[in-house]
C-alpha positions as CSV (number, residue, x, y, z in Angstrom):
1,M,1.9,93.6,-10.2
2,N,4.4,95.6,-8.4
3,T,4.8,99.4,-8.4
4,R,7.6,99.4,-10.9
5,Q,5.7,97.2,-13.4
6,L,2.6,99.3,-13.0
7,A,4.6,102.5,-13.6
8,L,6.2,101.1,-16.7
9,L,2.9,99.9,-18.0
10,S,1.3,103.3,-17.3
11,L,4.1,105.1,-19.1
12,L,3.8,102.9,-22.1
13,A,0.0,103.4,-22.2
14,A,0.5,107.2,-22.1
15,L,3.1,106.9,-24.8
16,C,0.8,104.9,-27.0
17,V,-2.1,107.3,-26.6
18,G,0.2,110.4,-27.0
19,I,1.6,109.0,-30.3
20,Q,-1.9,107.9,-31.5
21,V,-3.4,111.4,-31.0
22,S,-0.5,113.4,-32.4
23,P,-0.7,114.5,-36.0
24,R,1.0,112.1,-38.3
25,P,0.5,110.4,-41.6
26,P,-2.4,107.8,-41.4
27,N,-1.4,104.2,-40.6
28,L,2.1,105.1,-39.5
29,E,1.9,104.2,-35.8
30,F,3.9,102.7,-33.0
31,T,1.0,101.3,-31.0
32,S,1.3,97.9,-32.7
33,L,5.0,97.6,-31.7
34,I,4.3,98.7,-28.2
35,S,1.3,96.5,-27.7
36,F,3.2,93.5,-29.1
37,T,6.2,94.2,-26.8
38,V,4.0,94.7,-23.8
39,G,2.4,91.3,-24.5
40,A,5.9,89.8,-24.7
41,V,7.1,91.4,-21.4
42,F,3.9,91.4,-19.3
43,G,1.9,88.7,-20.9
44,V,-1.0,88.3,-23.3
45,W,-3.6,90.0,-21.1
46,A,-1.5,93.1,-20.6
47,G,-0.7,93.4,-24.3
48,A,-4.4,92.9,-25.2
49,F,-5.5,95.4,-22.7
50,L,-3.0,98.1,-23.6
51,G,-3.7,97.7,-27.4
52,G,-7.5,97.6,-26.9
53,M,-7.6,100.6,-24.5
54,T,-5.2,102.6,-26.6
55,M,-7.5,102.2,-29.6
56,F,-10.6,103.0,-27.4
57,I,-9.0,106.3,-26.3
58,N,-7.8,107.0,-29.8
59,G,-11.3,106.5,-31.1
60,F,-12.4,109.6,-29.3
61,L,-9.2,111.8,-29.6
62,S,-7.7,110.9,-32.9
63,P,-6.6,113.8,-35.1
64,W,-8.4,111.9,-38.0
65,G,-11.7,112.2,-36.2
66,F,-14.1,110.1,-34.1
67,A,-13.7,106.4,-35.0
68,G,-17.4,105.7,-34.4
69,L,-18.7,102.3,-34.9
70,V,-15.4,101.0,-36.3
71,M,-13.8,101.4,-32.9
72,P,-14.6,97.9,-31.6
73,F,-12.9,96.4,-34.6
74,Q,-9.8,98.6,-34.1
75,M,-9.8,97.6,-30.4
76,M,-10.0,93.9,-31.3
77,G,-7.3,94.1,-34.0
78,M,-4.8,95.8,-31.6
79,A,-5.7,93.4,-28.8
80,I,-4.8,90.5,-31.1
81,I,-1.4,92.1,-31.7
82,G,-0.8,92.4,-27.9
83,I,-1.8,88.7,-27.5
84,A,0.5,87.7,-30.3
85,G,3.4,89.3,-28.5
86,G,2.8,87.3,-25.4
87,I,2.5,84.0,-27.4
88,Y,5.6,84.8,-29.4
89,K,7.7,85.4,-26.2
90,K,6.4,82.2,-24.7
91,S,7.6,80.3,-27.8
92,L,11.1,81.6,-27.2
93,R,11.3,80.4,-23.5
94,G,14.5,78.4,-22.8
95,N,15.8,78.9,-26.3
96,N,19.0,80.8,-26.9
97,V,17.9,82.5,-30.1
98,S,19.9,84.9,-32.2
99,C,18.8,88.5,-32.0
100,R,19.1,88.6,-35.8
101,L,16.7,85.7,-36.2
102,I,14.3,87.3,-33.7
103,S,14.4,90.5,-35.7
104,I,13.5,88.7,-38.9
105,E,10.8,86.6,-37.3
106,V,9.2,89.6,-35.7
107,A,9.4,91.6,-38.9
108,V,7.4,88.9,-40.7
109,L,5.1,88.5,-37.7
110,G,4.6,92.3,-37.6
111,A,3.6,92.3,-41.3
112,F,1.2,89.5,-40.8
113,L,-0.4,91.0,-37.7
114,T,-0.7,94.4,-39.3
115,L,-2.4,92.8,-42.4
116,I,-4.8,91.0,-40.0
117,Y,-5.5,94.3,-38.2
118,D,-6.3,96.1,-41.5
119,I,-8.5,93.2,-42.7
120,I,-10.5,93.3,-39.4
121,T,-11.0,97.0,-39.5
122,N,-11.9,97.1,-43.2
123,A,-14.3,94.1,-42.7
124,G,-15.9,96.0,-39.8
125,L,-16.3,99.0,-42.0
126,A,-17.9,97.0,-44.8
127,L,-20.2,95.2,-42.3
128,L,-21.3,98.3,-40.6
129,F,-22.1,100.3,-43.7
130,K,-23.3,97.3,-45.8
131,L,-20.5,97.7,-48.4
132,D,-18.9,95.1,-50.5
133,L,-15.8,93.8,-48.7
134,T,-13.8,93.5,-51.9
135,F,-14.6,97.1,-52.7
136,V,-13.5,98.3,-49.2
137,L,-10.3,96.3,-49.4
138,I,-9.4,97.7,-52.8
139,M,-10.1,101.2,-51.7
140,G,-7.9,100.8,-48.7
141,V,-5.0,99.0,-50.4
142,W,-2.7,101.9,-50.4
143,F,-3.2,102.5,-46.7
144,T,-2.7,98.8,-46.0
145,V,0.5,98.6,-48.1
146,M,1.8,101.7,-46.2
147,H,0.8,100.3,-42.8
148,V,2.2,96.8,-43.4
149,G,5.5,98.2,-44.9
150,F,6.0,100.6,-42.0
151,D,5.2,98.0,-39.3
152,T,7.4,95.4,-41.0
153,A,10.4,97.7,-40.8
154,L,9.5,99.0,-37.3
155,F,9.1,95.6,-35.8
156,G,12.3,94.2,-37.5
157,L,14.5,97.1,-36.6
158,S,13.1,98.0,-33.1
159,F,11.6,95.1,-31.3
160,V,14.8,93.5,-29.9
161,S,16.1,96.8,-28.6
162,V,12.7,97.9,-27.2
163,L,12.3,94.5,-25.6
164,K,15.7,94.6,-24.0
165,I,15.0,98.1,-22.6
166,M,11.6,97.1,-21.2
167,E,13.1,93.9,-19.7
168,R,15.9,95.9,-18.0
169,L,13.3,98.2,-16.5
170,Y,10.9,95.4,-15.6
171,G,13.6,93.0,-14.5
172,G,12.8,90.2,-17.0
173,K,15.3,87.8,-18.5
174,S,16.5,88.6,-22.0
175,V,15.9,86.2,-24.9
176,C,19.1,87.2,-26.8
177,N,22.3,89.1,-26.2
178,L,22.8,92.1,-28.4
179,E,26.3,92.7,-27.2
180,K,27.5,89.4,-28.7
181,E,26.0,90.0,-32.1
182,R,26.9,92.5,-34.7
183,F,24.2,93.4,-37.2
């Protein structure tokens, strides 16, 4: 990894942590998008590491309090999102795909991954405190709906632009051409 790549990755890690620890409504976060995009630009391991470490640091500094025993489940869920970004980008290699199509695909993927993240963290909570999983999922349904809805919109509206910015800074090859398309 060269200095430019390391600097960009460090900046994105700081951005993720800064956003995570700033006061905001619960489950409205940008870490999922950034972890997914880092996975797409730098690869699955970088995306997984950024997502997992951000949730580790967030577990101690969150304005919502110490994450405690649920932290490993949060780390695993966010690492999965980073891995998915790397896998998704690899699936686009060599294809000249429409930016519009990528936005739609990533919005659906963002919704699915956010749902998986919420299921993992809720299942971890149920397991740790010996609660009924159905009860925990029902109690968290409003937070899950809010989280999935926000991430769906965020991924669909932002991923292509954020990816293009990161690729310009990193020097990667773009998967679509925004200038040729009008939304």
